[in-house]
SEVOPA-840282 format. One record per atom (N, C-alpha, C): residue in three letters; x negated, y, z negated. Coordinates in steps of 0.1 Angstrom, whole numbers, plus 5000, padded with zeros to 4 digits. Layout:
% SEVOPA-840282
ALAXYZ;...
This chain:
% SEVOPA-840282
MET509652075310;MET511152085303;MET511351955294;SER510351885291;SER510651765283;SER510551805268;ASP509651905264;ASP509551955251;ASP510852035246;LYS511551985236;LYS512752055233;LYS512552155223;ILE513452265224;ILE513452385216;ILE514752385210;LEU514852415196;LEU516152425189;LEU516352565184;PHE517452635187;PHE517752755180;PHE518852745170;VAL518552815158;VAL519652795147;VAL519952935143;ASP521252955142;ASP521853085138;ASP523253065133;ASP523853155125;ASP525053125120;ASP526053195129;ASP525653275140;ASP526453365149;ASP526553265163;VAL527653225165;VAL527753145178;VAL527653225190;HIS527953355190;HIS527853445201;HIS526253465204;ILE525553465194;ILE523953475195;ILE523453345202;LEU523953235198;LEU523453115203;LEU523953095219;GLN525153135221;GLN525553135235;GLN524653225244;ALA524253325238;ALA523453435245;ALA522053365249;PHE521453295238;PHE520353235242;PHE520553115252;GLN521353045253;GLN521752955263;GLN521653005277;ARG522453135278;ARG522553185290;ARG521153235294;THR520453295286;THR519253355289;THR518153275293;LEU518153165285;LEU516753075284;LEU517052935291;ARG518252885293;ARG518352735296;ARG517852695309;ARG517652795318;ARG517052745331;ARG515452735330;LYS514952795320;LYS513452775318;LYS512952675308;PHE513852655298;PHE513552575286;PHE514452465284;ASN514152355277;ASN514952255274;ASN515452285259;LEU516652345260;LEU517152425248;LEU518452345242;GLU518452365230;GLU519552315220;GLU519952415210;THR521152415206;THR521352515196;THR522252435184;ALA522152515172;ALA522752455162;ALA523452575152;LEU524652555149;LEU525252655142;LEU525252655125;GLY524252735122;GLY523852725107;GLY522852615103;PRO522252625091;PRO521152545088;PRO521352395085;GLU522652375080;GLU523052235078;GLU523152155091;GLU523752225101;GLU523852155114;GLU522452145120;GLY521652235118;GLY520152255124;GLY519452135117;LEU519452105104;LEU518652005098;LEU519251865103;ARG520551855106;ARG521151735111;ARG520551695126;CYS520551815133;CYS519951795147;CYS518451755147;VAL517651805137;VAL516351775136;VAL516251645132;ARG517051585123;ARG516951445118;ARG517351345129;GLU518451385136;GLU519151285145;GLU518651305161;ARG518251415164;ARG518051435178;ARG516351485180;GLY515751495169;GLY514251545169;GLY513451435176;PRO512051445176;PRO511451565171;PRO511751685181;PHE511551815177;PHE511651935186;PHE510351995186;ALA509952045196;ALA508652095198;ALA508552235191;VAL509652315192;VAL509752445185;VAL511152455179;VAL511152515168;VAL512452555161;VAL512452695158;VAL513552775163;VAL513652905160;VAL514852935151;SER514653005140;SER515553015131;SER515853175128;ASP517253205125;ASP517653325119;ASP517153325104;MET517153445100;MET516753455085;MET517853445075;ARG518853535077;ARG519953545068;ARG521153455073;MET521353335067;MET522253245070;MET523053205057;PRO524253165056;PRO524953115044;PRO524352985040;ASN524352965026;ASN523952845018;ASN522352835019;MET521652875029;MET520252865031;MET519652955040;ASN518553025036;ASN517953125045;ASN516953055054;GLY516453145063;GLY515553085073;GLY514253015067;VAL513753075056;VAL512453035052;VAL512852905046;GLU513952875037;GLU514152745032;GLU514452645042;PHE515152675053;PHE515352585063;PHE514252545071;LEU513252635074;LEU511952595082;LEU511052515072;ARG511052545059;ARG510452445049;ARG510952305051;GLN512152285051;GLN512752135053;GLN512452085065;VAL512452165077;VAL512152125090;VAL510652075089;ARG509652155082;ARG508352105082;ARG508251985073;GLU508951945064;GLU508951815056;GLU509351715066;ILE510351735075;ILE511051635083;ILE509951595093;ASN509551705101;ASN508551705112;ASN507551805111;PRO506351755105;PRO505351865103;PRO504751925115;ASP504751855127;ASP504151905139;ASP504952015146;THR506252015143;THR507152125148;THR506752255146;VAL506652345158;VAL506152485156;VAL507352565152;ARG507252635142;ARG508452695136;ARG508352855138;MET509552925141;MET509553065143;MET510753125136;ILE510653245132;ILE511753325126;ILE512153435136;LEU513453455140;LEU514053555146;LEU515153625139;THR514853745134;THR515653815124;THR515953965127;GLY517054015122;GLY517254165123;GLY516754215108;ASN516454135099;ASN516154175085;ASN514454175086;ALA513854265089;ALA512454265093;ALA511654335081;ASP512054335069;ASP511254405058;ASP509954325056;GLN508954395050;GLN507754325048;GLN507754215039;GLN508454215029;GLN508554095019;GLN509253965027;THR510253995035;THR510753875043;THR509653825052;ALA508853905057;ALA507853845066;ALA506753775059;ILE506453825046;ILE505453755037;ILE505953625032;ASP507153615029;ASP507753485025;ASP507753395037;ALA508153445047;ALA508253355059;ALA506953285062;VAL505953365062;VAL504553325065;VAL504153245055;ASN504053265042;ASN503653175031;ASN504453055028;GLU505653065029;GLU506552935025;GLU506952865038;GLY507352925048;GLY507852855060;GLY506752815070;TYR505552855068;TYR504452825077;TYR504752845091;ILE505252985094;ILE505852995107;ILE504753045117;PHE504953025130;PHE503953055139;PHE504353195145;ARG505453245147;ARG505853375150;ARG506953435142;PHE506953565140;PHE508053635133;PHE508553745142;LEU509653715148;LEU510253805158;LEU511553875153;THR511653995158;THR512754075152;THR513854105163;LYS515054105158;LYS516254135167;LYS516354285169;PRO516854335180;PRO516954265193;PRO515554235199;CYS515454115205;CYS514154075210;CYS514254065225;PRO513454145233;PRO513754145247;PRO513453995253;PRO514253955262;PRO514053805268;PRO512653775271;GLU511853865278;GLU510553835281;GLU509553815270;VAL509853875259;VAL509053875248;VAL509353725241;LEU510653695240;LEU511053575234;LEU510553465243;ALA510653475256;ALA510053365265;ALA508553345261;ARG507753445262;ARG506353435259;ARG506153365247;ALA506753405236;ALA506853355222;ALA506953185223;LEU508053155232;LEU508453005231;LEU507452945239;GLU506752995250;GLU505652925258;GLU504552905250;ALA504253005241;ALA502952995232;ALA503352885222;GLY504652875216;GLY504952775208;GLY504852635213;LEU505152625226;LEU505152495233;LEU503752465234;GLU502852545238;GLU501452525241;GLU500852475227;GLN501252545218;GLN500652505203;GLN500952365200;TYR502352325202;TYR502752195200;TYR501952095208;ARG501752125221;ARG501052035228;ARG499652005224;LEU498952125219;LEU497652105213;LEU497652025201;ILE498752045191;ILE498651965180;ILE498851825182;THR499851795190;THR500251655194;THR499151575202;ALA498351655209;ALA497351605216;ALA496151565208;GLU495851665199;GLU494751635189;GLU495051515180;ARG496251505177;ARG496751405169;ARG496651255176;GLU497051265188;GLU496951145196;GLU495551095198;LEU494751195201;LEU493251165203;LEU492651115190;LEU492951165179;LEU492251125167;LEU492950985164;SER494250965167;SER494750835163;SER494150725172;LYS493950765184;LYS493250645193;LYS491850635191;THR491150755185;THR489750725180;THR489850635167;LEU490850665158;LEU490750595146;LEU491050445148;ALA491950425157;ALA492450295160;ALA491250205167;GLY490450285176;GLY489250215182;GLY488250185172;CYS488050265161;CYS487050245151;CYS487550125142;ILE488750115138;ILE489250015131;ILE489149875140;ARG489449875152;ARG489249765161;ARG487949705160;VAL487049805161;VAL485549755163;VAL485149695150;LEU485549745139;LEU485049695126;LEU485749565123;THR486949535127;THR487649425125;THR487049305135;ASP486749355147;ASP486049265156;ASP484749215151;ILE483949315145;ILE482749265139;ILE482949175127;LEU483849185119;LEU484149115107;LEU484548995112;SER485348965123;SER485848845127;SER484748765132;LEU483648815139;LEU482648745144;LEU481648705134;VAL481248805125;VAL480248785115;VAL480648695103;ALA481948735099;ALA482448655088;ALA483848605090;PRO484148505097;PRO485448455101;PRO486248415090;GLU485448365079;GLU486448315068;GLU486948445061;ALA486148535060;ALA486548665052;ALA487548735063;PHE487548745075;PHE488548785083;PHE489848725081;GLY489848585082;GLY491048505079;GLY491748545066;ARG490848555056;ARG491548595043;ARG492148745044;ALA491448825052;ALA492048965053;ALA493348965059;LEU493448895070;LEU494848875077;LEU495848845067;ARG495548735059;ARG496548695049;ARG496848805038;VAL495948865034;VAL495948975024;VAL496749075028;ARG496549125042;ARG497249245047;ARG498749205047;GLU499149095050;GLU500649045050;GLU501149045036;ILE500648995027;ILE500849015013;ILE501249155009;ALA500149235012;ALA500149385006;ALA501249455014;ALA501549425027;ALA502549485035;ALA503849455029;ARG504149335024;ARG505249305017;ARG505549375003;LEU504549384996;LEU504449474984;LEU504849614987;CYS504049664996;CYS504349805001;CYS505749835003;ARG506449745012;ARG507849755014;ARG508649755002;GLU508449664993;GLU509049644982;GLU508949764970;LEU507849834972;LEU507749944962;LEU507850074970;ASN508350054980;ASN508650204990;ASN507350284990;VAL506250234994;VAL505150314995;VAL505050395006;ARG504650525005;ARG504450615016;ARG503050585022;ASP502750615034;ASP501450585041;ASP501050435039;SER501950345039;SER501450205037;SER500450155047;TRP500250235059;TRP499350195068;TRP497850205061;GLN497750295054;GLN496350305047;GLN496050165039;ILE497050125031;ILE496750005023;ILE496549875032;GLU497349865043;GLU497149755053;GLU495849775059;ILE495349885063;ILE493949915069;ILE493049865059;ALA493249895045;ALA492349875036;ALA492149725032;ALA493349645035;ALA493249515033;ALA492549445043;MET492549495056;MET491949435068;MET490349465065;LEU489949585061;LEU488549625060;LEU487849595047;ALA488649555036;ALA488149535023;ALA486849445022;PRO486649345031;PRO485649255031;PRO484449305039;ILE484449425044;ILE483449465054;ILE482049485046;GLY482049515034;GLY480849515026;GLY480149375024;CYS480949275026;CYS480449145024;CYS479349105036;ILE479349185046;ILE478549155058;ILE477049175052;ALA476849285044;ALA475449305038;ALA475149195026;MET475949105024;MET475649005011;MET475148875018;PRO474148825012;PRO473548675015;PRO474848585017;ASP474948505028;ASP475948425032;ASP476248325020;GLU475348265013;GLU475548175003;GLU476348234992;ILE476148364989;ILE476848424978;ILE478548434983;VAL478748494994;VAL479848495000;VAL480548365001;GLN479948265005;GLN480648125006;GLN481148074993;LYS480248094982;LYS480548044970;LYS481848134964;VAL481848264966;VAL483148344964;VAL484348284969;PHE484248244982;PHE485348204988;PHE485948064985;ARG484947984980;ARG485047854975;ARG485447844960;GLY485447984955;GLY485947974940;GLY484847934931;GLU483647924935;GLU482347874926;GLU481947994918;ALA481447954906;ALA480848054897;ALA479548114903;LEU479348234903;LEU478048304905;LEU477248314894;LYS475848294898;LYS474848314889;LYS474748464884;ASP474248504874;ASP474148634870;ASP473548744881;HIS472448704886;HIS472048784898;HIS472848794908;GLU473548674913;GLU474448674923;GLU475748774922;GLN476248774908;GLN477248844905;GLN476949004906;LEU475549044901;LEU475349174903;LEU475249214918;THR474849124927;THR474749144941;THR476249154947;TYR477049064943;TYR478349074949;TYR479149194945;GLN478949244933;GLN479549364929;GLN479349494936;THR478249484945;THR477949614952;THR478649614966;HIS479549504970;HIS480049504982;HIS481349604984;PRO482049634974;PRO483149754975;PRO482249894977;ARG481249914970;ARG480450034974;ARG480050044987;ILE479349924993;ILE478849925006;ILE480049975016;ALA481149895014;ALA482349925023;ALA482850065022;TYR482950125009;TYR483150265008;TYR482250355016;ASP481050335015;ASP480050415021;ASP480250415037;LEU480550285042;LEU480750275056;LEU482050355061;LEU483250335053;LEU484350375059;LEU484650525056;SER484050575045;SER484250715041;SER483650805052;LYS482950765060;LYS482150845070;LYS483250845083;ILE484350775083;ILE485150785095;ILE486350875092;PRO486650975101;PRO487651075097;PRO489051015095;ARG489751055086;ARG491050995081;ARG491150865074;LEU489850815071;LEU489750695064;LEU489450725049;GLU489350855045;GLU488850875032;GLU489550805020;GLN490850795021;GLN491750745012;GLN491550595013;VAL491550535026;VAL491350385027;VAL489950335020;ALA489050425023;ALA487750395016;ALA487850395001;LEU488650484995;LEU488750484981;LEU489550374977;ILE490450324983;ILE491350204980;ILE490250074980;VAL489450064990;VAL488549954990;VAL487549964979;ALA487150094975;ALA486150094965;ALA486550054953;TYR487950044950;TYR488550014937;TYR489149864939;GLN488849804948;GLN489649664952;GLN489449564939;GLU488349564933;GLU488049454924;GLU488449514910;LYS488849644908;LYS489149694895;LYS490349634887;LEU490149604875;LEU491249554868;LEU492149684863;PHE493449654859;PHE494349754856;PHE493849824842;ASP493349754834;ASP492949804821;ASP491549864821;GLY490849884833;GLY489749934835;GLY488449864836;ARG488749724831;ARG487549624833;ARG487349604848;GLY486149524852;GLY485849504865;GLY484849614871;PHE484649604883;PHE483849704889;PHE484549794902;PRO484149904902;PRO483149974896;PRO483149994882;ALA482049994874;ALA481950024859;ALA482150174857;ASP483350214856;ASP483650374852;ASP484750374843;LEU485250494841;LEU486350524831;LEU487750514839;ILE487750484851;ILE489150484859;ILE489850364853;ALA491250384850;ALA492050274846;ALA493550314849;GLU494250204848;GLU495750214850;GLU496150294860;GLU497050404860;GLU497550474871;GLU496450564878;ALA495350584871;ALA494350664879;ALA493550564889;ILE493750434889;ILE493150354900;ILE494250384913;PRO493750394923;PRO494650424935;PRO495550314936;LEU496750334938;LEU497850224939;LEU497550134950;GLY497050164961;GLY496550084972;GLY495549974965;SER494650024957;SER493749924951;SER494349824941;ARG495349884934;ARG496149784925;ARG496949684934;ILE497449714944;ILE498149624952;ILE497149534960;LEU496149574964;LEU495149504970;LEU494649394961;LYS494249424948;LYS493749334938;LYS494749224937;LEU496049254935;LEU496949144933;LEU497049054945;ALA497149124957;ALA497349044970;ALA496148944972;MET494748994970;MET493748914971;MET493748794961;ASP494048824949;ASP493848704939;ASP495048614941;TRP496148664946;TRP497248574949;TRP496848484960;ASP496348534971;ASP495848464982;ASP494948334978;ASP494048384969;ASP492848294964;ASP493648184956;LEU494548204948;LEU495248084942;LEU495948014953;LEU496748064962;LEU497447974971;LEU496347894978;GLN495147944983;GLN494347874991;GLN493647764983;ALA493647774970;ALA493147674961;ALA494147554959;GLY495347564965;GLY496147464965;GLY497247474954;ILE497147584948;ILE498247604935;ILE499447644942;SER500647584937;SER501947614942;SER502247764937;PRO503247834945;PRO503547974942;PRO504047984928;GLU504747884923;GLU505447894908;GLU504147894898;MET503147814902;MET502047824892;MET501047934894;ALA500947984906;ALA500148074909;ALA500648204901;LEU502048214902;LEU502748344896;LEU502448334880;ALA502448204875;ALA502348184860;ALA500848234857;GLU499948194865;GLU498448234863;GLU498348384863;ILE498848434873;ILE498848584874;ILE499448664862;MET500648604856;MET501148664845;MET500348644832;ASP499548534832;ASP498748514822;ASP497348584821;ARG497248654831;ARG495948734832;ARG496148874825;ARG496148884812;ARG496448994805;ARG495549124810;GLY496049234813;GLY495449344817;GLY494849354831;TRP494949254838;TRP494449234852;TRP495249334862;TYR496449334861;TYR497249384873;TYR498349494867;ASP498549564876;ASP499749664874;ASP501049604872;PRO501649604860;PRO503049534858;PRO504049564869;ALA504149684874;ALA505049734884;ALA504849644897;VAL503549614900;VAL503049554912;VAL503449394910;VAL503149344899;VAL503549214897;VAL505049184898;ALA505749294892;ALA507249264894;ALA507749284907;ALA507049354916;ALA507449364931;ALA507149224936;LEU505849174933;LEU505449034939;LEU506748934935;ARG507148944922;ARG508048824917;ARG509448854926;ARG509748984928;ARG511048994936;ARG510848954950;THR509748954955;THR509548914971;THR509448754971;LEU509048694960;LEU508848564961;LEU510248474960;ASN511248524954;ASN512548464953;ASN512548324950;LEU511648284938;LEU511548154935;LEU512648104927;ASN513047974929;ASN514047924922;ASN513447864907;ARG512147834907;ARG511547794894;ARG510447894891;VAL510347934879;VAL509248024875;VAL508547954862;CYS507247954863;CYS506347884853;CYS505747994845;VAL505247954831;VAL504448024823;VAL503347954818;VAL502248004814;VAL501247934807;VAL501347924792;ARG501147794788;ARG501447784773;ARG500347694766;GLU500047724755;GLU498947654747;GLU499647534741;MET499047404741;MET499847304734;MET498647204728;LYS499247144717;LYS498447034712;LYS498546914719;VAL497446834718;VAL497446704725;VAL498646624723;SER499146614710;SER500246544706;SER501646594713;ASP501546734718;ASP502946784724;ASP502946754738;LEU501946704745;LEU501946694760;LEU502846584763;VAL503446614775;VAL504446524781;VAL504146494795;ASP504446384802;ASP504246364815;ASP504846464825;GLY504146504836;GLY504646594845;GLY504146744844;LEU503746774833;LEU503046904830;LEU501646914838;ILE501347024843;ILE500047054851;ILE499247144841;LEU498047094842;LEU497047164834;LEU496747304841;ALA496547414832;ALA496347544837;ALA494847574836;ASP494047484830;ASP492647514829;ASP491947364827;ASN490647374829;ASN489947264826;ASN489847224812;VAL489847104808;VAL489847064795;VAL488246994792;TYR487747054781;TYR486347004776;TYR486446934763;SER485546854760;SER485246814747;SER484646914739;VAL484446904726;VAL483447004719;VAL481946984722;SER481546864730;SER480246854733;SER479946904747;GLY481146964754;GLY480947014767;GLY481246914780;THR481846794776;THR482146704786;THR483446744793;LEU483546754805;LEU484746784812;LEU485646644812;LEU486846674806;LEU487746554805;LEU488846554816;CYS489346674818;CYS490246684830;CYS490146824837;SER490546824849;SER490346944857;SER491647014858;LYS491547154860;LYS492747234862;LYS493447194875;GLY494747194873;GLY495747144885;GLY496047014882;GLN495346934873;GLN495746784871;GLN497046774865;GLU497946664869;GLU499046634863;GLU498946554851;ILE499646584840;ILE499446494829;ILE500346364831;THR499646254830;THR500046114830;THR499846034817;PRO500445924815;PRO500145834805;PRO498745814802;ALA498045784813;ALA496545774811;ALA495845894807;ILE496246014813;ILE495546144808;ILE495846154793;ARG497046134788;ARG497346154775;ARG496646064765;PHE496545924770;PHE495745844762;PHE494345874761;ARG493745934772;ARG492245974772;ARG492046094763;LEU492946204764;LEU492846314756;LEU493046284741;ARG493946194738;ARG494146174723;ARG492846104717;ASN492245994725;ASN491145934720;ASN490046034718;TYR489746134727;TYR488646244724;TYR489146334712;ALA490446364711;ALA490946454701;ALA490646404687;VAL490746254686;VAL490546184674;VAL489146164671;ASN488246114682;ASN486946074678;ASN485846174680;VAL486146274691;VAL485046364694;VAL485446514692;GLY486846544695;GLY487246674694;GLY487346744707;ILE488346824709;ILE488546904721;ILE488347044719;ALA487547114729;ALA487047234726;ALA488147344721;ARG489247344728;ARG490147444726;ARG491547414728;PRO492647464725;PRO493947424727;PRO494147404742;ILE494947304746;ILE495047274761;ILE496047384767;ARG495947434778;ARG496847514785;ARG497347464797;VAL498747464796;VAL499647394809;VAL500547494814;PHE501047474826;PHE502047554832;PHE503447484827;VAL504447564822;VAL505547524817;VAL506847584824;PRO507747524831;PRO508947584838;PRO509647664828;THR510347774833;THR511047844824;THR512447864826;ASN512947794838;ASN514447824840;ASN514947694845;THR515247654858;THR515947544861;THR515547394856;ASP514247384854;ASP513747254850;ASP513547264835;GLN513747364828;GLN513247384815;GLN513947294805;GLU515347284807;GLU516247204797;GLU515747054797;ASN515446994810;ASN515046854810;ASN513646854802;LEU512746954805;LEU511446934800;LEU511446954785;GLU512247044780;GLU512347074766;GLU513046944758;ASN513646864764;ASN514146734759;ASN512946644755;GLN511846654765;GLN510646574764;GLN509646634754;LEU509746764750;LEU508746844742;LEU508846794729;ILE508946684725;ILE509146654710;ILE507846584705;PRO507146634695;PRO505846594690;PRO505846434688;ASP504846384691;ASP504646234686;ASP504646224671;GLN505246124666;GLN505146114650;GLN503846034648;
């Protein structure tokens, strides 16, 4: 009696007859018309079985059951109608995905058998879904446990990336966000097949040699091959396969996929991973956002905009190129600074001080600096004070 059945008809007398005939055997509710029926499905569902009349005002039974399916796909749907022409039956089957098509008047024993069959079908559907969900959850748990044991650093990063990805999904109102969160957890699984020294260099932010880079580029494909064999993880596997792909099509895998053709989950994952890398390197959120925005073509602009909304920063920075003569104290370098001969003069993240400015000016005059100096510049609350200082030395 725990599985509920909903009868929907525009005739109150017919609904009352259903209650009298069936209420002792079934957990029965009724709704007068399709609008009330949809309200019941949304507010008092899920229902195991929904039985609808065909001809009702404002919405026929096929349209009503189509909407029921959208709200609750597992609900078993039936038509009970006095209009039993062939086209009505065809429309009901093709558009309403119905389980039974019954005609009025329907003998109580025939209706009862149809309801029992509908309840059994619902139990089979939900039992299979529960079994598959538990199996899927078990597989994911095993994989994450393996990752945590074999590559604890990668697992820790995956936990952080999942939290960032979840926030972005909420901000973007992403459906089936569970797939993206699982992809975030399992994205590094391919690194298990990588030499440990390569993985460690990646997590430390060190440059890879050419042959190491080629090896590292195979990890999304390895992860895809592992995950695509697990039922219901096909989309997760695809997200993981494109986790390193840039929005403009660069990156790997090296194919023609670009922009919106890249899975949305991959676009979210790429930004979340890079954001975490910047924060773990000790860069402030303001400067990390400035660096993200400076990477032309790397990220989906809509996802970056969602990240900005979730941060709620009082201060936002951008990356600007400056001459040595324009530098003022307090600015932060956005890149390493090299002389034309290749000598490292200052490191990325270093704050400009009088001593740094003096050193850079000497090199600029006597040796030469390789390229314009890139710095983080505030764009709002601190900008007015900073702009008063940005006066080139005479």
